[in-house]
C-alpha positions in Angstrom: -32.5 32.5 -35.7 -34.4 31.5 -38.2 -36.9 28.4 -38.7 -36.8 26.4 -41.7 -39.0 24.3 -43.5 -38.4 21.2 -44.6 -40.0 18.8 -47.7 -42.0 17.3 -45.0 -44.6 19.7 -44.1 -44.6 18.6 -40.4 -41.0 18.9 -40.1 -39.5 22.4 -38.5 -36.1 23.4 -38.5 -34.9 26.2 -35.8 -31.6 27.3 -33.9 -31.7 30.3 -31.8 -28.2 31.5 -31.5 -26.3 34.9 -29.9 -23.9 36.9 -32.3 -21.2 36.0 -29.5 -19.3 32.7 -30.6 -18.3 32.2 -26.7 -22.2 31.1 -26.6 -23.2 27.8 -27.0 -26.3 27.2 -29.3 -28.0 23.8 -30.2 -30.0 23.1 -33.2 -33.4 21.9 -32.9 -35.8 20.3 -34.6 -39.5 19.1 -34.6 -41.6 16.3 -36.4 -44.9 17.3 -35.1 -45.1 20.9 -36.8 -43.4 23.0 -33.5 -45.3 21.0 -30.6 -41.9 19.4 -29.5 -38.3 20.2 -30.1 -35.2 18.1 -30.2 -31.9 18.5 -30.6 -30.0 18.1 -33.7 -26.3 17.5 -34.7 -26.5 19.9 -37.6 -22.6 21.0 -37.7 -21.3 17.5 -36.9 -18.8 18.8 -34.4 -17.9 16.9 -30.8 -18.8 20.0 -28.4 -21.8 19.7 -26.3 -23.4 21.7 -23.9 -23.8 20.7 -19.5 -26.5 18.6 -20.1 -24.6 16.6 -23.2 -26.4 18.5 -26.1 -24.8 18.5 -29.1 -23.6 22.5 -29.6 -23.0 24.0 -33.3 -19.8 24.8 -34.1 -20.9 27.9 -36.8 -24.3 29.5 -36.8 -26.9 28.7 -38.8 -27.9 32.0 -41.4 -30.8 30.6 -43.4 -32.8 26.5 -44.5 -33.1 26.0 -48.1 -35.5 23.1 -48.8 -36.9 21.2 -51.7 -40.0 22.0 -52.8 -40.8 18.0 -53.6 -42.9 16.8 -50.9 -41.0 14.3 -48.7 -37.8 14.0 -51.0 -36.2 14.6 -48.0 -33.3 16.8 -48.9 -32.9 20.4 -46.9 -29.6 22.3 -46.9 -28.2 24.8 -44.1 -25.7 28.0 -44.9 -24.1 28.4 -41.7 -20.6 30.6 -40.7 -18.6 27.9 -42.3 -20.1 26.5 -44.6 -22.9 24.8 -46.3 -24.6 21.5 -45.0 -26.8 19.0 -46.5 -29.5 16.0 -45.2 -31.1 14.0 -46.7 -33.5 12.7 -44.3 -35.1 16.4 -43.5 -32.7 17.4 -41.4 -32.5 14.1 -38.9 -28.8 13.6 -40.1 -26.3 16.1 -41.8 -23.6 15.8 -43.7 -21.1 18.8 -45.0 -21.1 20.1 -48.6 -17.1 19.9 -49.7 -16.5 22.4 -51.5 -13.5 25.1 -51.0 -16.3 28.3 -50.7 -17.1 29.9 -47.2 -19.1 32.9 -46.0 -22.1 32.0 -47.9 -25.0 34.8 -48.3 -27.6 32.9 -50.3 -28.6 29.8 -51.4 -31.2 28.7 -54.3 -32.1 25.0 -55.0 -33.1 25.2 -58.6 -34.8 21.9 -58.9 -36.2 22.4 -62.9 -33.4 19.2 -63.6 -32.4 16.2 -61.9 -30.2 16.5 -60.0 -31.1 19.9 -59.2 -28.5 22.8 -59.6 -26.8 24.6 -56.5 -26.0 28.0 -57.3 -24.2 29.5 -53.7 -23.2 32.9 -53.3 -20.7 33.9 -51.0 -18.8 37.0 -49.9 -16.2 36.7 -52.6 -18.3 35.4 -55.6 -20.7 32.5 -56.8 -20.8 29.0 -57.5 -22.3 26.7 -58.7 -22.7 22.7 -59.2 -24.9 19.9 -59.7 -26.2 17.9 -56.4 -23.8 15.0 -55.5 -20.6 16.8 -57.9 -19.6 19.1 -55.5 -16.0 18.3 -56.7 -17.5 19.6 -60.3 -18.6 23.5 -58.8 -18.0 26.1 -60.9 -17.2 29.9 -59.5 -19.0 31.4 -62.6 -19.3 35.3 -60.9 -16.1 36.9 -58.8 -17.2 39.6 -56.1 -13.9 39.9 -55.2 -13.9 43.2 -56.0 -16.8 44.3 -54.4 -18.1 42.0 -51.4 -21.5 40.4 -52.1 -23.9 41.2 -48.8 -26.7 39.4 -50.3 -28.1 36.8 -52.7 -31.4 34.9 -54.1 -32.3 32.9 -57.3 -35.7 31.9 -59.0 -36.6 29.9 -62.1 -39.6 30.4 -63.9 -41.1 29.4 -67.4 -37.5 28.8 -68.3 -36.6 31.7 -67.1 -33.7 32.1 -64.5 -32.9 35.8 -62.7 -30.3 35.5 -60.0 -29.6 39.0 -58.4 -27.5 40.2 -55.6 -26.0 43.1 -53.8 -22.8 44.4 -53.7 -20.5 46.7 -51.5 -20.3 50.0 -53.2 -19.7 52.7 -51.5 -21.8 55.2 -53.6 -24.7 53.6 -53.0 -25.8 54.9 -49.5 -23.3 57.6 -49.1 -25.9 59.3 -46.7 -27.3 55.9 -44.8 -24.7 53.5 -44.2 -21.3 51.7 -45.2 -19.7 49.5 -47.2 -21.5 47.0 -45.0 -24.5 47.5 -45.0 -25.1 48.9 -48.1 -24.8 48.4 -52.3 -26.2 48.2 -55.5 -28.6 45.5 -56.0 -26.9 43.7 -59.2 -29.6 41.1 -61.4 -28.8 38.8 -64.2 -32.1 37.7 -65.8 -32.5 35.7 -69.3 -34.5 32.8 -70.2 -31.8 30.3 -70.0 -31.7 26.5 -68.9 -30.5 24.6 -66.7 -28.0 22.3 -68.4 -26.9 26.0 -70.2 -26.0 27.4 -67.2 -23.2 24.8 -66.9 -21.9 25.8 -70.1 -21.6 29.9 -69.3 -18.0 30.8 -67.9 -19.3 33.9 -66.3 -22.9 35.0 -65.2 -23.2 38.7 -66.7 -24.9 41.0 -64.5 -25.5 44.3 -64.3 -25.7 46.9 -61.9 -28.9 48.9 -61.2 -29.5 52.2 -59.3 -31.1 50.1 -56.5 -29.3 50.1 -53.4 -30.5 48.0 -50.5 -29.0 45.3 -47.9 -30.5 42.2 -48.1 -32.8 40.7 -51.6 -35.2 37.7 -51.3 -36.9 36.3 -53.9 -39.3 33.1 -54.1 -37.6 30.0 -56.4 -40.8 29.4 -58.0 -41.2 32.9 -59.8 -37.8 34.8 -61.7 -40.3 38.1 -61.9 -40.6 39.1 -58.3 -37.5 40.0 -55.3 -37.8 42.3 -52.9 -35.0 44.0 -51.4 -34.5 45.6 -47.7 -32.7 48.0 -45.7 -30.2 47.5 -42.5 -31.1 47.7 -39.1 -27.9 49.9 -38.8 -29.0 52.4 -41.1 -30.3 55.8 -39.5 -33.9 57.5 -39.2 -35.9 53.8 -39.5 -34.7 54.0 -43.1 -33.7 50.1 -42.4 -37.2 49.2 -42.3 -37.8 50.5 -46.2 -38.8 47.5 -48.6 -38.9 48.1 -52.3 -40.2 45.3 -54.7 -38.5 44.9 -58.1 -40.4 43.9 -61.2 -40.0 42.6 -64.3 -41.3 44.8 -66.8 -40.1 44.2 -70.6 -36.3 42.6 -70.2 -35.9 44.9 -66.8 -36.9 45.1 -63.3 -38.2 47.7 -61.4 -37.8 49.3 -58.5 -41.2 50.1 -56.3 -41.1 51.8 -52.5 -43.5 49.3 -51.1 -43.0 49.8 -47.4 -40.9 52.6 -45.2 -42.2 52.1 -41.6 -41.9 56.2 -40.6 -41.0 59.0 -43.3 -38.2 61.3 -42.1 -38.4 63.2 -45.6 -41.9 63.4 -44.2 -42.0 64.5 -40.3 -41.6 61.1 -39.4 -44.8 59.9 -40.3 -46.6 56.6 -40.5 -47.0 54.1 -43.5 -50.3 55.4 -44.4 -52.9 53.5 -42.9 -54.5 52.0 -46.0 -51.2 50.5 -46.8 -50.6 49.3 -43.2 -52.6 47.7 -40.3 -51.0 49.6 -37.2 -49.6 47.7 -34.2 -50.4 48.3 -30.7 -46.6 49.1 -29.6 -46.6 51.1 -33.0 -49.2 53.8 -31.9 -48.6 54.0 -28.5 -45.2 53.3 -27.9 -43.2 54.5 -31.3 -42.3 53.2 -34.2 -39.2 53.8 -34.5 -37.3 50.2 -34.7 -34.2 50.4 -37.0 -34.9 47.5 -38.8 -35.6 44.0 -39.5 -33.4 41.6 -38.2 -34.6 38.3 -40.5 -36.9 39.0 -43.8 -38.5 36.4 -45.7 -40.4 34.7 -48.5 -43.3 32.4 -49.0 -41.4 29.9 -51.5 -44.6 29.0 -53.1 -45.9 32.4 -53.3 -43.9 35.6 -54.0 -46.9 38.1 -53.1 -46.7 36.7 -49.4 -43.0 37.9 -47.5 -42.3 39.7 -44.5 -40.3 40.6 -41.3 -39.1 41.0 -38.0 -37.5 43.6 -35.6 -37.2 44.1 -31.8 -41.0 46.0 -31.9 -42.6 44.6 -35.3 -43.5 42.1 -37.5 -44.9 42.9 -41.0 -46.2 40.6 -43.2 -47.5 41.6 -47.1 -49.8 39.1 -48.8 -50.1 40.8 -51.9 -47.3 41.8 -53.4 -46.4 44.6 -50.4 -49.7 46.3 -51.3 -50.8 46.5 -48.0 -49.3 45.4 -44.6 -50.7 43.4 -41.8 -49.0 43.5 -38.1 -50.3 40.2 -37.1 -48.4 39.8 -33.4 -51.4 42.1 -32.0 -55.2 41.6 -32.8 -57.2 45.2 -32.7 -60.0 45.1 -29.9 -62.1 48.3 -30.1 -62.9 47.8 -33.5 -66.5 48.1 -32.7 -65.8 51.2 -30.2 -64.4 53.5 -33.5 -65.5 51.7 -36.4 -62.1 50.1 -37.0 -60.0 52.8 -37.4 -57.0 51.8 -35.0 -55.4 54.6 -32.7 -53.2 55.2 -29.8 -54.7 54.3 -25.9 -57.4 51.6 -27.3 -57.6 48.1 -26.5 -55.8 45.0 -27.6 -55.0 41.3 -27.1 -52.5 39.0 -28.1 -52.1 36.4 -30.8 -49.1 34.7 -29.2 -46.3 36.3 -31.8 -45.4 39.0 -28.9 -41.9 39.1 -27.3 -43.3 41.7 -24.7 -41.6 41.3 -20.9 -44.2 41.0 -18.5 -42.9 40.9 -14.3 -46.5 40.5 -12.8 -50.0 41.2 -13.3 -52.2 43.0 -10.2 -55.5 42.9 -10.5 -57.7 45.7 -8.8 -59.0 44.1 -5.2 -61.9 46.1 -5.6 -62.8 45.7 -9.2 -61.3 42.3 -10.6 -62.2 42.6 -13.9 -59.2 45.5 -13.7 -55.9 44.7 -13.7 -52.3 46.5 -14.2 -49.1 44.9 -15.5 -45.7 45.9 -15.1 -43.9 45.2 -18.4 -40.0 46.3 -20.0 -40.2 49.3 -22.2 -44.1 50.3 -23.3 -44.1 51.7 -19.6 -47.5 49.3 -18.9 -50.5 47.8 -19.4 -54.0 48.0 -17.9 -57.0 45.3 -18.7 -60.8 46.5 -17.9 -62.3 43.3 -18.7 -60.0 40.6 -16.8 -57.1 39.2 -18.8 -59.0 39.9 -22.4 -57.6 42.9 -23.9 -54.9 45.0 -23.2 -54.3 49.0 -23.6 -51.2 51.3 -22.5 -52.7 53.7 -20.4 -49.2 56.0 -19.9 -51.1 59.8 -20.0 -49.1 61.8 -17.1 -46.0 59.2 -16.7 -42.8 61.2 -16.5 -39.5 59.5 -17.2 -41.0 56.1 -17.2 -40.4 53.3 -18.6 -41.6 50.5 -16.7 -44.1 50.5 -14.1 -42.8 47.9 -11.6 -45.5 47.9 -8.7 -49.1 48.5 -8.5 -51.1 48.8 -5.2 -55.0 50.5 -5.1 -57.3 52.5 -2.6 -60.4 51.7 -4.5 -61.9 50.9 -7.5 -61.1 54.0 -9.4 -57.8 54.8 -7.0 -55.1 52.9 -7.7 -51.3 54.2 -7.0 -48.3 53.2 -9.4 -44.6 53.3 -8.7 -41.4 52.7 -11.3 -38.6 54.1 -13.2 -36.7 54.8 -16.2 -34.0 52.1 -15.8 -35.9 48.9 -17.7 -34.7 45.0 -17.1 -34.5 44.8 -13.5 -33.1 42.8 -11.7 -31.2 41.8 -15.4 -27.6 42.3 -16.1 -26.5 46.1 -14.7 -30.0 47.1 -14.2 -29.6 45.1 -10.4 -27.3 47.5 -9.1 -28.2 50.6 -7.2 -29.2 53.1 -9.4 -31.0 56.5 -8.4 -32.7 56.8 -12.1 -35.4 58.9 -12.3 -39.1 58.2 -12.4 -41.3 57.8 -8.9 -45.0 57.7 -7.2 -47.8 58.0 -9.7 -51.6 58.3 -8.9 -54.8 58.0 -10.5 -58.1 59.1 -9.4 -60.0 57.1 -13.3 -58.7 53.2 -12.4 -55.3 54.2 -14.9 -56.3 56.4 -17.7 -54.6 59.4 -16.1 -51.8 59.7 -13.8 -50.0 62.6 -12.0 -47.1 62.3 -9.1 -48.3 61.7 -5.5 -47.0 64.1 -3.4 -44.2 66.7 -2.9 -40.8 65.7 -4.9 -38.7 66.6 -1.8 -39.1 64.7 1.6 -39.8 66.0 4.7 -36.8 64.7 6.4 -35.2 64.7 2.6 -31.3 63.7 3.5 -27.6 64.2 1.2 -27.1 60.9 2.7 -29.2 59.1 0.3 -28.3 57.9 -2.7 -27.0 60.3 -5.2 -29.4 62.9 -3.6 -28.4 66.5 -3.1 -31.4 67.6 -1.0 -29.5 71.3 -1.5 -30.7 71.7 -4.6 -34.3 72.1 -4.7 -34.5 72.7 -8.2 -32.2 70.3 -9.5 -34.2 67.5 -11.3 -32.6 64.9 -9.4 -32.1 67.2 -6.3 -35.6 66.4 -5.5 -35.3 62.9 -3.9 -38.9 61.4 -4.5 -37.9 61.6 -8.0 -36.2 58.4 -8.3 -36.4 54.4 -9.6 -38.8 53.3 -7.2 -39.6 49.2 -7.3 -42.4 48.8 -4.8 -45.3 49.9 -3.4 -48.5 49.1 -0.5 -51.4 51.1 0.0 -52.3 50.3 4.1 -56.1 52.5 5.0 -55.8 51.3 8.2 -52.8 53.6 9.3 -52.5 56.7 10.1 -55.3 57.8 7.3 -54.2 55.7 4.9 -50.3 55.4 4.6 -48.6 54.4 1.6 -45.4 53.2 1.9 -42.8 52.5 -1.3 -39.5 51.1 -1.7 -36.7 52.5 -4.0 -33.7 51.2 -6.0 -31.4 53.1 -4.1 -32.7 55.3 -1.1 -34.7 52.8 1.0 -38.1 53.0 1.8 -40.3 56.0 2.6 -44.3 56.6 3.8 -47.1 59.3 3.2 -49.5 59.5 5.7 -53.1 60.6 5.7 -53.7 60.0 1.3 -57.9 59.0 2.9 -58.3 62.6 4.3 -56.7 64.2 1.4 -59.0 62.5 -1.3 -62.0 62.5 0.5 -61.0 66.6 0.6 -62.0 66.6 -3.1 -58.8 68.8 -3.7 -56.0 67.6 -6.3 -53.6 70.1 -4.7 -53.9 69.1 -1.2 -53.3 65.3 -2.5 -49.6 66.9 -4.6 -48.8 68.7 -1.1 -48.9 65.7 1.1 -45.0 65.3 1.9 -42.8 61.8 1.9 -40.7 60.6 5.0 -37.7 58.2 5.0 -38.1 54.9 7.3 -35.0 53.5 6.9 -33.8 53.5 10.6 -32.5 49.5 10.7 -32.2 48.8 7.3 -28.5 48.9 7.4 -26.1 51.7 5.3 -27.9 54.5 3.2 -24.9 55.6 2.1 -24.2 52.5 0.4 -27.9 52.5 -1.5 -30.6 50.2 -0.2 -32.9 48.3 -2.8 -36.1 47.2 -1.9 -37.8 45.3 -4.5 -40.9 43.9 -2.4 -43.6 45.4 0.4 -46.0 43.2 2.1 -48.9 44.1 4.6 -49.8 40.2 6.3 -51.7 40.2 9.3 -51.5 44.1 9.8 -47.9 43.7 9.9 -45.8 45.3 7.6 -42.8 43.3 5.8 -40.1 44.6 3.1 -37.1 42.3 1.2 -34.3 44.3 1.5 -32.0 43.3 -1.2 -28.1 43.0 -2.1 -26.4 46.5 -2.6 -24.9 45.4 -6.0 -22.5 45.5 -7.7 -20.3 46.0 -4.3 -22.5 43.6 -2.1 -21.3 45.1 1.3 -24.6 44.3 3.1 -24.7 40.9 1.9 -25.2 40.3 6.0 -27.9 42.7 6.2 -30.4 41.2 3.6 -33.7 39.7 3.8 -36.9 40.2 5.1 -37.9 43.0 7.8 -40.4 43.3 9.8 -41.4 47.1 10.9 -41.5 48.5 14.7 -44.4 50.8 13.7 -44.0 52.5 17.8 -39.9 52.5 17.4 -40.4 53.2 14.0 -37.4 51.0 12.9 -36.9 47.8 11.3 -36.0 44.5 12.7 -34.0 41.7 10.4 -35.6 38.6 10.4 -32.5 36.6 9.9 -30.8 34.6 12.0 -28.6 31.4 11.2 -29.0 30.6 7.7 -28.3 26.9 7.6 -25.4 26.3 4.1 -26.6 23.5 1.4 -24.2 20.5 1.2 -23.7 21.6 -2.4 -22.7 24.9 -1.8 -18.4 25.6 -0.6 -18.0 28.0 2.1 -16.1 30.6 -0.6 -20.3 31.1 -1.9 -22.7 33.9 -0.5 -25.7 32.7 0.5 -28.4 35.6 0.1 -26.4 37.5 -1.9 -29.3 39.4 -3.9 -32.8 38.5 -2.4 -35.7 39.0 -5.3 -39.0 38.3 -3.6 -41.0 37.2 0.0 -43.8 36.3 0.7 -45.3 35.4 4.4 -48.3 32.7 4.6 -50.8 34.0 6.5 -52.0 30.9 8.4 -48.7 29.9 9.7 -46.6 32.6 9.7 -43.6 30.6 7.6 -41.8 32.9 5.4 -40.7 32.4 2.2 -38.0 33.7 0.0 -35.9 33.9 -3.1 -33.1 35.0 -4.0 -30.9 35.4 -7.8 -27.8 34.7 -8.8 -26.3 38.0 -8.8 -22.8 37.4 -10.2 -19.5 36.3 -8.3 -19.9 33.4 -10.0 -22.9 32.4 -7.2 -24.5 29.5 -10.0 -25.0 27.3 -7.0 -26.1 29.4 -4.2 -29.4 30.6 -4.9 -32.8 29.0 -4.2 -35.9 28.9 -2.2 -35.6 29.5 1.5 -37.9 29.0 4.5 -38.2 29.5 7.7 -41.0 28.5 10.2 -39.3 30.2 13.3 -39.9 33.8 12.5 -36.6 34.1 10.6 -34.3 32.3 13.3 -33.7 30.0 11.1 -33.1 29.4 7.2 -33.4 26.6 5.0 -32.8 26.5 1.4 -35.5 24.0 -0.2 -34.6 24.0 -3.8 -31.8 25.5 -6.0 -33.0 27.7 -8.3 -30.1 30.4 -10.0 -32.8 32.6 -11.4 -36.1 33.0 -9.6 -38.2 36.2 -9.9 -41.1 35.6 -7.8 -42.4 33.6 -5.1 -46.5 33.9 -4.0 -48.0 32.1 -1.3 -51.7 31.0 -2.7 -53.9 29.2 0.6 -51.7 26.0 1.4 -49.4 26.0 -2.4 -46.0 27.7 -2.9 -45.7 29.0 -6.6 -41.9 30.0 -7.8 -41.6 31.8 -11.0 -37.5 31.6 -12.3 -35.7 31.8 -15.6 -33.3 29.6 -17.0 -29.4 30.5 -17.1 -28.7 33.0 -19.3 -25.2 32.1 -19.4 -24.3 28.9 -21.2 -23.2 27.1 -18.3 -26.4 27.0 -16.8 -28.2 25.3 -19.7 -28.3 22.0 -17.1 -31.8 20.2 -18.6 -34.8 19.9 -16.9 -34.2 16.7 -15.0 -30.6 18.0 -13.4 -31.9 19.6 -10.4 -28.5 20.6 -9.8 -27.8 24.3 -11.0 -29.7 26.8 -13.8 -32.6 25.1 -12.9 -35.8 26.9 -14.3 -39.7 26.8 -15.0 -42.9 27.4 -13.0 -42.7 25.6 -9.8 -45.3 24.8 -7.3 -45.2 22.9 -4.1 -48.5 21.9 -2.4 -45.9 20.4 1.1 -44.6 23.0 2.6 -41.6 22.9 0.2 -40.3 19.0 0.4 -41.4 18.7 -3.3 -41.4 20.9 -6.2 -43.3 20.0 -9.5 -42.6 21.9 -12.5 -45.3 22.9 -15.0 -44.5 21.2 -17.8 -48.2 21.3 -19.8 -47.4 24.9 -20.6 -45.4 26.2 -24.1 -43.2 28.0 -22.6 -40.6 26.3 -19.6 -38.4 29.4 -19.5 -37.9 33.0 -18.3 -41.0 32.7 -16.0 -41.3 36.3 -14.1 -44.7 36.0 -12.0 -47.8 34.5 -11.5 -51.7 35.4 -10.6 -54.1 33.5 -9.7 -57.4 34.9 -11.8 -59.6 36.6 -9.1 -62.2 35.9 -11.0 -62.0 32.0 -11.1 -59.5 30.5 -8.7 -58.7 27.0 -10.8 -57.2 29.7 -13.6 -54.2 31.7 -13.2 -51.7 33.9 -15.2 -48.1 33.2 -16.3 -46.0 36.3 -16.9 -42.6 35.7 -18.5 -39.6 37.8 -19.6 -39.4 38.2 -23.3 -42.6 36.2 -23.9 -45.5 38.0 -22.7 -48.2 36.1 -20.6 -50.0 32.5 -20.7 -53.5 32.1 -19.1 -54.9 28.8 -18.1 -55.9 26.5 -15.5 -54.0 26.0 -12.6 -51.3 22.8 -12.4 -52.9 19.9 -10.7 
């Protein structure tokens, strides 16, 4: 949603709303430049969220504020009309005019009271502030509805512009709903004379687009952008229109990649390339928002899924301020793929967790959705994507380490586990990869067919050896563990569909110095005791504690047929079978009998000193909101007690005598419980220092939701890394 300014530089407005009207949305206001936020009742309705916050009756589209410092005047355009505040957003009233479906608002403060120009889909209305009853329709757009509108005034000149819905504007790129011609009215005209006009005589230009923006103080410059729906990245186009004589001339100032020129990137002297653009690709479709500095028309910018582009000189040069290049001293400041980067705090990367190599504490590897992975070689100060050799990988989910230079990784072509349908039992593609050079290059580990491949494995036909997905080791894999003391070095993996496999003799193969020996090592499935492999066996975590191998079996979503056998298992190497550590599960008093316990465990840990077992399970559906949480067993799994209800926990870790839990807020409109309400929907970064009797949420971090993981800094035990789904990663002091 849009961020808005007010006449007070310290007061900001914001509303993050879904397109789905069924999802509640709460508008927020900050009076300390964005440090703290509180809800504001923008639309004045009686609808409230579960924790009593005022919900919007319609979603904000834009905020338009007075440029007179501390005047208090600010407007909000929403889906159903226009709202006004005289105290910088502290209170709001709806502007009583018949115009609906706003497409843009221009506040002309060259006269007192100011004039308002409201562009709607059906036309343009003008009135003097406070005289809404005198609003005049100055342009009728019923024949070709307006898609966006803007206005400006300087040196006596009034410029108004809008994008119509002409089908002929973009016959090859869009429809009448997201493309049209730019129409302009620009004239030396006082605010008083505007009210005397019967209609605005707009002129249609040859320039096409979807969105038009301008600064209210400059009537000689505007920007036009494409739409996200335009194909081949054409939606990232930005044209600047400058007044030359009596007409506006448009020039293409930006196109992320040019489909007419082999998708070449915008020239390096005109764009600061970003880490994501270089290492993943400039394939994002267009802008969700595009704005302009109200006091400086040379500054403008917009953002999409994977980029933020900003210009400070009217489009001649574009910056990518969401990542900072860190290899300039080694490359003469020439940005290229595979180099080192650091965050500026603006990126919205989905980090799952970070693991450091115990044999080289400066080397760390992160599980990151969509961009394969991230690697740091300087203890987390900078990161790079290092994916050479990774095949069918969207996300590397886990890592284990053999030596200072040898790392093993697992992943697959599906991202976002355990969110949404990605939590299901999925065959997919992906697998196990090994790197002998600290993650610079990767290759598959072992043969693609196991020594005991069974047709019972989820969606696997072992007889079709040459079929890519007939090879049972090519599949989405979530967890990996290396045990150097077992069978001359054994690798264990947990898949998202077929259970657990092992590969023996890795150390001897590595010592031989011949890569082909490593390539020919055979995998063996070890699923005895885990349950029904035909229904699917999903294993998100593996751990080696006190020379015992543990595994976590999650629910076989979406059927959830294995609910009685989910939980922590320990491996009996003599019997080569797994034993479940799950006896009696005590039902919490607030969980009714019809709700299932331990439906979908996602993380566990074992206290190496006390032997206490810890586990968190995730709300995976079935309206099971109250049942998940943090579970504990002090008798090796014979009895399980829930220590706190948490709806969407992602990770639990034991660090000395402290237990950390990372969780996210509910993504449903019913789960937005307040931090003071510990009943359900509770999210954040928690820790307990008294064996789980009491839990403290870390309130001293800027992100309080979407927690995914925690990692203690191996070089400084007083600091840690927090990772967030959609929020990047934070580093700071451990909570006291």
